[in-house]
N, C-alpha and C positions, 0 to 999 in steps of 0.2 A: 189235596182237597181244597177247592175254592168255590164250589157251587152249592153251598148250604148256607141258609140264613137262620139265625137264632134270635129269639127274644124271650122275655120272661112273662109268666102269667102274673107275677107280683101280687098274688092273693094273700090277704091278711092271715088266713087260716093255714095255708101251705103254699109255698112258692114252687114253681117248676119252670124248666126251660123248654120252650116249644122249638122243635127243629123242623125246618122246611127245605125241600130241595128246590133249587132255582132252575127252571126250564130255560131252553134257549130263547123262548119268546118272552122271558121275564116273569112268567106266572110262577106261583108257589104251590107246592104239594107237600102235605104233612108227611113226616117220617113216622113209620110204624113205631109205637111205644111212646110217642110224644103226647103230653109233656113229660119230661124227665124230672122227678122230684129232686129238689136241692137239699132237702132235709131241714130247711129253715122256713121263715115266714117273710112275706112281702109287706108292703104298705101302700094302700091306695093313694095316699097323699104325697108319695115320693116324687121329687122333681130333680132329674139329673140326666146327664149324658154319659155314655160309657158305663152303663150298669152291667153290661156283658162285654168280655174281652177275650179274644183268641190269641194264643201264643203257641205256634207250631201245633202239637197234638193235644194241647191243654185248652180248656175253656174255663173261665172264671166268671161267676155270677154272684152279685150281691144279694144278701138277704137282709133288707133294710129293717124288717120288723123283729129280727132275732139277733142283731149285732154280730153277724157272721157273714162268711162268704163260702161258696161251694166251689170245689175244684173237680172238674170232669175230665176224663180221657175221651177224646174224639175218635170215633171209629171210622174206617173207610167208607161205610155206608151212611154216614151222617148221624148215626145213633150216638148216644152219650152213655158213658159208664161213670157213675159218681165215685170218686176216690175218697173224698173226705169233706167235712165241714170244718172251717177254721174260724176261731174268734177273730173279729176285725180289730181287736184291741182298742175299741172305742164304741161310740153310740151312733146309730143311724148310718151305716156304710151305704154310700149311694153311687160311687163312681170308682172305677179301677182302670189301671193301665199297666202294661208290662214292657220292659225293655232290657235286653242283655241279662236275663235271668233275675231281674229285680222287679218285684210287684209293689205298686203303690196303691193304697186304699184310702179314699177320702171318707172319713167319719164326720158326718155333718154336725154331730152333737145335738143338744136339745136346749132351747131357750127356757123350757119349763123346769129344768133341773137346778136352777139357782146357781149356775156356773160350775156345777159338778161334772156335767157331761159336755166338755168343750170340743170344739172342732179340732180334729187331729188328722194328720196324714201319717198313716202307719206304713212302715216299710218292711218288706219280707224278701227273703232270698228263696228262689225256686231252684231246687237241686233234684233233677230228674222229675219224679212225681211227688216229691216232698216239699213242704213249705216251712220256712223257719223265720220267726219274727226277729227283726233287727231293731230293738228298742232304742239304741243310741243313735240310729239314723233317722228316727221318726221326729216329727215336729208338730207343735200346736199353733193354731192361728189365734189371733186376738179375740177377745169377747165380742159379742153382738155382731157376728158375721154369719152370713148364710151362703156358703159356697155350693156349687152345683156340679163341678167337674174337676177331675185331674186328667191332664193330657200331656204326653211327652212328645218332644219333637223327634223326627226320624233319626237324628244322630244320637239320641239318648243323652243329650247334654243339658237340656233345660226342661223342667216340669212347670206347666202353667196351671193356675187355679183361679178361674173367674169366680167372683164373689159379690155379694151385696153387703156393704157395710152400713153403719149407722147414717152416713152422709151420702150414700149413693154407691155406684159401681166401683169395684176395686179389682185389680189384677195382681195376684201374687205370682212371682216367678222365682224359681230356685235353680241354682247351678247344681248339677249332679256330679259328684266325684265318686267314681266307681271303686277306687282303690284306697281312698284315704282312711286314716283312723278317725273315728272309732269303728268304722265298718263300711262295707260296700253300700252304694246307693245314698251316701251322705248328702243331705240337702242343705245348701247354704243360700239364704235369701239374697237376691241381688240388691245392690245399694239403693236403687230407685224403686224398689218394691216394698210395700204394695203401691202400685201405680193407680192414681185416681182418674177415672173417666169423668171429666167435668160435664155437668148437665146431663148425666146419664144415671139411670137407676137400675139396680138388679142385674149384675153381670151374669150372663147365662153361658150357653155353649160357645166353644171356640174351636178353631181349626188351624193347624200349622201348615205352612207351605213346606215343600221339601228342602228349601234352603236352610231350614232350621232357625231362621231369624224372623220371618214374617208370620204374624199371627193375626187372624181375624176373630173378633169377639162381638157377641150380641149383647145389647143392653135393653132389657125387656120392657120396662115401664117408665113413667115420667116422660122425658123427651127421648123416646125410643130411638135407638140408633144402632148402626153397625160401624165398627171402627177397624182400621187397619193399623197395626202397630209393628214397630221394629224392636226386637229384643236382642241385646248384645250381651252375651254372657261374659265376654272378656272385660268390657268396661263397666258392666253392671247397670247399664242404662236401658230404660224403656222409653220409647217415643211414639206418640201418635202421629201417623203420617197422612191419614185420610179418614173421612167420616161421611156416612150417608144416613139420612133419616129413614125410618122403617115404620110404616103404619102398623098399629096393633102391638103385639108383644113378641118381638123377634127373640127367639130362644135358641134353637139348636142348629148346628152348623156342620157342613161338609163341603169339601172342594170336589169339583168335577175332574174328569180325565183331562190331563194336560194342565190342570190348575189355572185355567182361564175363566172358569165360572165358579161362583160360590153359591151354594144352595142353603137356604134357611127356612125353618118353619116358624110361623107365629101360631096363634090359637086356631085360626081358620083358613090359612092359605100357605102355599109354598112360594117363597120369594127367590128370584134369581138375580144375581149380580154379576156384572162383567168386572173381573179383577185382573184382566190381562195387563201386562206392563205395570204401571203404578195406579191403574184405575180402580175405582170403587163406585160403580154406577148401577142402580137397579134397572133391569130391563124387562122384568115380567113379574106378575103376581097371579097365582092360580088358586082360586077359592075352592074350598070343599063345599059344594052347593046342595048335596042331597039330604042334609039334616040341618036343623037349627043348632047354633052354638056348638060346632065341632071342637074337638080338642086334639090338635096335632101335637105330636111329641117328637121323640128322637127320629133321626133319619140317617140313611147310609147309602153310599154309592154301590151299585152292583159290580160284580167282578170284571165285567168287560166295559164298564163305563157307559152302557147304553140304557140303563134303567136306574131309577131312584126309588128307594123304599122308605116309607114314613109310617109311623104309628099314629092311628087315630083312635083315641081311647074311648070316646063316647059309645061307639059301636064295636069296640074291642076287635080291631082289625088292623091289618097292614095294607096300606095303599101302595099300588104299583104305578109309577110314572115312567113313560118313555122319554128319552132325551134325544132331541133332534141334533143335527150336525152343528147348528148354531148355538146349542146349549140350552135352548128353551125346552120346557117340559109340558107333557099332556097326560092327564089321568088315563091309565090304560085298564086298570082292574083293581081287584082287592082280594084279600084272603081273610075271612072272618075266623077268629080263633074259636075253636070248638068249646073250650073250657071257660067257665066264668073267670074273668081276669081283669086286671088293670095294667095292660102290657107296658113294659118298661125295658129300655135297652135294646140295641140291635148290634149284631156282629155277623160277619160273613167270613167263612173259611172252609 
């Protein structure tokens, strides 16, 4: 299965996962029975990337408002069967990723808790359709941070966490040791982490290249920018290699087919960057022009690389963009979600 797209309604009263079939022309059709209840609650104020994640036949979706996440079995027809709801072992779970049977959940914490609900990366082992918490492999971030994403490289060796610290953008990177004591998925922060993005505020979404070392990261406010970084797990060093300014609030990131183009959303447009070789050059900006003050959110590349999907929250819809041979995009259509929602997270599988 690779022709189904999933997002969350993220409603405060009751969260659910919306399932849609992707047609050959890129359009989206709702799957019967959608949305599928998670058993938990969403949060209209949630800001994150990777709120939904697919791993083989399983789908994981965060319930930000109930400090839990849901595990579903994906069926061949795109429908979902909820298996269980699991405590996120923290407050405000907003982002998840899975690699080699290890699940990482970012609990954003709460500044209003007086330090009692701190930012925490909780680690779980997935064994078939069972989930087991690994408390000794989990880590806490420092106070006064606001992270937005956990994202693992393709090799399963480094976990990246973009964040906003008290003095601007930070990037936490952790080396993953799958077999070390005290347990699998052990996270060890790299020597130069957290890495400060100078003159940048609010680290948002990031995307790994397939080499496992190159990371692109958006910095949303202040001197908004997109940076290209090299992360070396062996030496523990993180280095900034290139930077491009980005008008607005550059937030969410995904690489195109062949990894020669980088796509990002800010609040009101889709940005396209040429990242071939060692480049980082913006080549296009496509505004959402049909409503005032749009709110573009997460985005994802279609399964054949010919379409790009992005959440627009104000009208509660998923926008469909076609991708030309040169990597530039054009708005092709939309799918408005039937249920009242504050859509969050995208996954294809």
